[in-house]
Backbone as CSV, one residue per row, in Angstrom:
resi,resn,N_x,N_y,N_z,CA_x,CA_y,CA_z,C_x,C_y,C_z
1,UNK,-4.753,16.353,-24.088,-3.998,15.354,-23.357,-3.277,14.457,-24.366
2,UNK,-2.009,14.210,-24.125,-1.248,13.363,-25.040,-1.444,11.887,-24.691
3,UNK,-1.367,11.026,-25.705,-1.509,9.585,-25.435,-0.341,9.068,-24.603
4,UNK,-0.596,7.995,-23.868,0.426,7.377,-23.024,1.561,6.843,-23.884
5,UNK,2.768,7.190,-23.531,3.965,6.691,-24.203,4.757,5.851,-23.208
6,UNK,4.826,4.532,-23.425,5.585,3.704,-22.487,7.054,4.119,-22.443
7,UNK,7.626,4.025,-21.255,9.024,4.397,-21.068,9.958,3.377,-21.705
8,UNK,9.555,2.105,-21.679,10.403,1.027,-22.181,9.681,0.262,-23.290
9,UNK,10.469,-0.334,-24.188,9.888,-1.205,-25.212,9.353,-2.466,-24.537
10,UNK,8.565,-3.238,-25.246,8.029,-4.489,-24.698,9.165,-5.428,-24.289
11,UNK,10.212,-5.486,-25.091,11.346,-6.366,-24.802,12.077,-5.917,-23.533
12,UNK,12.272,-4.597,-23.383,12.954,-4.072,-22.200,12.092,-4.265,-20.953
13,UNK,10.788,-4.099,-21.074,9.887,-4.333,-19.951,9.973,-5.783,-19.500
14,UNK,9.978,-6.720,-20.452,10.084,-8.145,-20.122,11.422,-8.452,-19.455
15,UNK,12.501,-7.885,-19.979,13.830,-8.116,-19.401,13.887,-7.591,-17.971
16,UNK,13.363,-6.378,-17.756,13.373,-5.790,-16.415,12.508,-6.614,-15.462
17,UNK,11.349,-7.064,-15.922,10.479,-7.889,-15.087,11.152,-9.189,-14.673
18,UNK,11.818,-9.844,-15.616,12.543,-11.080,-15.307,13.640,-10.826,-14.283
19,UNK,14.367,-9.739,-14.456,15.459,-9.407,-13.532,14.925,-9.128,-12.118
20,UNK,13.851,-8.357,-12.033,13.261,-8.043,-10.731,12.748,-9.311,-10.062
21,UNK,12.113,-10.180,-10.828,11.593,-11.435,-10.281,12.728,-12.299,-9.737
22,UNK,13.768,-12.491,-10.523,14.883,-13.347,-10.105,15.632,-12.750,-8.908
23,UNK,15.792,-11.432,-8.891,16.568,-10.761,-7.852,15.809,-10.661,-6.531
24,UNK,14.499,-10.464,-6.575,13.793,-10.179,-5.340,12.604,-11.057,-5.011
25,UNK,11.736,-11.288,-5.963,10.472,-11.959,-5.667,10.595,-13.470,-5.547
26,UNK,11.430,-14.073,-6.357,11.496,-15.534,-6.427,11.810,-16.188,-5.086
27,UNK,12.706,-15.586,-4.324,13.114,-16.180,-3.050,11.993,-16.166,-2.010
28,UNK,10.954,-15.373,-2.234,9.830,-15.276,-1.295,8.682,-16.216,-1.653
29,UNK,8.826,-16.964,-2.743,7.753,-17.833,-3.210,8.075,-19.292,-2.922
30,UNK,7.026,-20.066,-2.655,7.212,-21.477,-2.359,6.244,-22.332,-3.150
31,UNK,6.195,-23.626,-2.839,5.331,-24.557,-3.568,3.845,-24.172,-3.536
32,UNK,3.396,-23.546,-2.458,1.984,-23.139,-2.371,1.645,-22.015,-3.338
33,UNK,2.650,-21.368,-3.882,2.426,-20.253,-4.802,2.383,-20.691,-6.264
34,UNK,2.595,-21.948,-6.529,2.569,-22.488,-7.898,1.245,-22.138,-8.569
35,UNK,1.320,-21.571,-9.775,0.134,-21.212,-10.534,-0.435,-19.841,-10.219
36,UNK,0.152,-19.143,-9.265,-0.299,-17.799,-8.911,0.448,-16.765,-9.753
37,UNK,-0.028,-15.540,-9.714,0.590,-14.448,-10.449,1.450,-13.604,-9.522
38,UNK,2.497,-13.030,-10.092,3.327,-12.046,-9.403,3.227,-10.763,-10.219
39,UNK,2.878,-9.664,-9.567,2.781,-8.379,-10.247,4.078,-7.628,-10.016
40,UNK,4.704,-7.188,-11.105,5.989,-6.507,-11.022,5.877,-5.167,-11.741
41,UNK,6.275,-4.116,-11.056,6.322,-2.786,-11.667,7.668,-2.603,-12.340
42,UNK,7.712,-2.719,-13.656,8.991,-2.630,-14.377,9.633,-1.259,-14.219
43,UNK,8.839,-0.224,-14.008,9.409,1.113,-13.832,9.816,1.378,-12.387
44,UNK,9.115,0.794,-11.427,9.414,1.040,-10.020,10.370,0.028,-9.427
45,UNK,10.448,-1.173,-10.039,11.301,-2.220,-9.508,10.692,-2.968,-8.354
46,UNK,9.393,-2.817,-8.153,8.706,-3.472,-7.034,7.954,-4.687,-7.531
47,UNK,8.177,-5.811,-6.875,7.439,-7.036,-7.157,6.512,-7.346,-6.008
48,UNK,5.277,-7.693,-6.313,4.282,-7.990,-5.269,3.766,-9.398,-5.471
């Protein structure tokens, strides 16, 4: 079995995560969500 090779560099993963958050997830969050985590799949484009 070959070791896991990430599709994107750390910098590209961070850039994609920021873009997905700003484009989709941010508008669904409010003051009650302050301090919570958002999970974003940088490869799938899904933010939860």
